[in-house]
N, C-alpha and C positions, 0 to 999 in steps of 0.2 A: 229348188236346187239342193237344199239340205237333205231331203228325202232321197234324191238320186245318189248323192254321195254316200249316204248310209247304205243304200241298196247295193251299190258297187262294192263297198267294203265287205258287206255280208257275202256277196257272191265270190269275191276274191278269197275271203277267209274260208269259205266252204271248199273251193277248189284247192287251196293250199293245204287244208287239213286232210282232204282226201288223198292228195298226192303224197303227203308226208306219211300217212298210214301205209300206203302201198309201198313206198320206198323203204320203210323201216322193216317190213315183214316179207322179204324175199319176193319181189315182183315177178320173177321168172316162174316160181312155183305157183303163184296165184294165176298167172297166165296159162300154165299147163292145166290147172284145175278147171278153169273156165273153158278151155278147149275140149276137155273130156266130158263136159256136161251133156247129159242125155238130151238130144234135140227134140224128142217127142214130148218129154216133160216140160222142156222150155217152151215149146209151142202151146202146150196145155196151159201153162202158167200165163202166157201172153193172152190166151183166150179168156181165162178167168179174170184177168185184169180188166178186160172189156166188160165182162159180166158185172164187175163191181161198179164200173162207171154207169152201166145201164140201171142198176139198182139205185144208185145215188140220184140219177136223173128222174126215175119214177118217184122216189121219195120227195124230191124237191117239187116236182110237178103236182103231187097231191097236196103238199103244203100250200103251194100257190093257189090251187083251186079253192081251198078252204078260205083263202083270203080274197076270193073273187077274181083271180087272175088265171086265165087259161092260155097256156103256151104249149105248142106241139112238142111231143116227146123228142122228135129228131132235133129240134132247136136246142132243147135243154142238154141233150147228149153232146151236141156240137160245142155248146158253151163249156161243158166240163172238159172236153178234149182240148179246146183252145186255152182254157184256164191253166191246164198243165204246162202249156208252152210258156205262159207268162210267169208261172212259178219257177220254171227252170232256166229260162233263157233271157229274161228281161230284168236285169238288176235295177232296183229302184223304180220299176214301172208298176203296171197294174198287176195286182195279185189275182189269183184264181177267183176268190169270192167277189172282188170288186168287178172283175170282168163279167161274171155271171149277173151281177146286179145291173151293170151297164146294158148287157144284151137284153135282159128281160124288161128293163125300163124302156128300151127302144121299141120292144114289141107291145108293151102295154101302156106306155105313157105314164107309168107310176114308178116311184122310187122307194118310198117308205115301206110299202107292203112287201116287196121283194126283200128288203133289208130285214124286216121282221121275220120272214120265212127263213132267211139265212141264219139268224140268231137261234131260232128254235132248232133248225137242222144241226147247227154246230154243237149246241149243248146236249141235245139228245144223242148225237154221235159220240161225244165224249163219255156220256153216261153208259152207253152200250159197250164201248171199248173197255172202260174201267171195270164194269161188272164182269165181263169175261175174264179179265186178268185177275180180279179179286177171287172169283170162284175157283179159277185154276190154281191159284196159290194155295187156297185152302185144301183142294183135293190132292195136290201133289206136294204138300208141305214137307213130307218126310224124305222126299227125293231131291230137294233143292240144295244147291251149294251155298245159299245165303239164308239168313234168318227169315223165316216166313212172316214173322211179326213185323219186321221192318218193311218188307215188300208189300205185305197186306196193309200196313199203316199208310204207305205212300199212295197206293191205288185207292184205298178207302177214302183217304183225305181228298184226293182229286175228285172222286165220285161225289162226295158230299158238296164240295165247292161247285161242281157243275150243276148239281141239283139246286143249290141256293141261287146260282146265277140265273138258271132257267126260271125259277120262281120270281126273281127280281126283275125280269124283263118287262113284265106288264106294269111294274111300279117305277119305271125309269124316271117319270116326271117328278114323283115325290123325292126320289133319291137325288136327282139333279138339283132340286130346289133346296134340299137339306145341305148338300155340298156347297151350293152358292152362298148360303147363309154363313157357312164356316170359312169360306175362301176369303183371302184378302180382298179389299175393295177394288184394287186395280185389276183383279182377275175376273170379277163378276160379270163385267160387260162382255167378256170374251166367251163365256159359257153359252152354248147354243140351247138355251132353255126351251125356247119355242119349238125347235126342231125335235128335241128329245121328247117333249110333251106330245107332239104329233105321232112320233114313233110309238110312244106308250099307248096312245089311243088305239092304234092299230093292233098292237100285241094284246091289249086288254080284251079284244074281241075273241081271241083264241085261248086266253088264260084259263077260262073255266071249261074249255072243251077237252074233257078227259079222254074221249075217244080219239081225238086228234093226236094228243101226246102219246097215248099208249100205242097207237098204230105207227107213229113215227119212230118211237123207241124200238118196237118189235122189228120194223124194217131195218133199223140201224143194227140190231143184233144179227139179223140174217146177213146183212152186208158185211159186217165185221167177221162173221163166220167164213164168208167166201174169201175175204182178205187173208185170213189166217191159213186157209187151205191153199191159197195162192203161194204164200210164203213157204208152206210145207212142201208143195210140189217143186218149188225152186230148190229147196234144201235137198230133197231126195234126188233131184237131177244131178247133184254133185256127190251125194253120199246116201244111198238107199237106207242106211241104218240109223239115220237121225231120228230120235224119238219125237213124236208129235207134242208131247208135254212141254218140251223146251219152247216150241213155237207159241203154245197157249200161254205160257207164263211170261216169257221175255219180250215177245213182240209188242203186246200192249204197252209195256213200260217204255220200249224204244220209240214207238210211234207217238206216245203222249209227250215224251221229252222232246222229240223232234218238232212238235208244234210250237215250241218256244222259238221265236224268230232270232236265233243266234246267228245262223247262216242262211243263205238262200235255199229254200226247200229242204232244210235240215241236212244239207250236204256236208259230209264229214262228221257231223254229230251222230247221225244214225249208224254210220259205219263204225265209228269209235265205240259206241255203246254196244253194238252187236258183237264187236270183237271182245269187249270186256266180259259180257255175259256168257257168250258161248265158250270162250277160253276157260272161264270158271267152271263150266260144265264138261271140261276135259276134251273139247274139240279144238283142233289145231287153228293157228292164226291164219294159215292159208285158206282153210275151209271157211272160216268166219268172214274173211274179207271177200273171198270169191262169191260167197252166198249173198252178202249185202251188195256187192258190185253187180251181180247178175240181176238182182231186183232193180237196182238203179238203172241198168241198161234197158230193161223193159219199160220202166217209167220214162226214160229219156226217149225211147222210140215213140211212145204216145205223145210226148211233148213235141217231137219233130213233126208228127202227123198234125198236131194242133197248130203248129206254126204254119204248115202248108195250108190248112183250112183257113186260118186267119188271113194270110196273105192273099189267097185266091178270092176270098170274100171281100177283102178290102179293095182289091183291084177293080171289083165290080161296082163300087160305090165311092163316093167322096169320102176322104178320111174324116173321122169323127173322134171326139174326145169324150170320155165318160162324163155324163151330166152331173151337175150338183143337185143336191136334194132340193126340190122345189115344193110348191104347195100341194102338188098332187100326191095322193097316198095310194 
């Protein structure tokens, strides 16, 4: 119940923040900018969004195969599309990652191995995104409206933290036991030491697999490149003169910040940050908000498609709830 309440609060906070931003910066002008968007480029950006989902599905499928789980590509892609529905429209419900785990566990009768693949996928994705942002800041440092050392320090710090977290995944059992020794006695019985140890046993199998990590990281770089091109196509649909360097520098920072679960699916947070960064680069508030809203509309269109897929699939079978981690790995 508590999680549902928090989820609803995040969802309402995101809607409220988004509405407030639009209300404060001339909603009529924002509407006109959206109405004038180049439909061909909007269609191209919508197609590129699907390409990103396909690359993510391939990357996750390869990770699962390295852990002994084979799931058809079509099912993985469907799980990603349905996951976007949960991220956007289900306050306090199942998030995209949890839905993916649930769907794969139904297909493979395993729960811990998909969880391990998700952890590797998540941290390598953060590494690839921060690397692009970090390099872009260095390359365009003389053209930025902010201190490149501050921006570089932020992205570099996140990159190091993600690398440390990725390295710590296979040592989760040792970390959990160390924390258990430090925790107050009344909390120790609540720590899922056994479950964490089983997860660590799974991730330890891939910890030394350099080829796996390099391949996943490189696929993540390719995927993030397509994401940035998608943002750029959306930006040029509104204004063909927008420089690509702004996308390379600011979008990684925006997307990384939006991962912090302040609101549902980063709603309002991404738009506010986009407004702040792009206005600092002498772009208008109406462009900044229409740009972020157009991306949000494409994202929402896929979320609606995911909802349709989920409801049609659910009507064909008895309702189920995500399984808890059992002994299977």
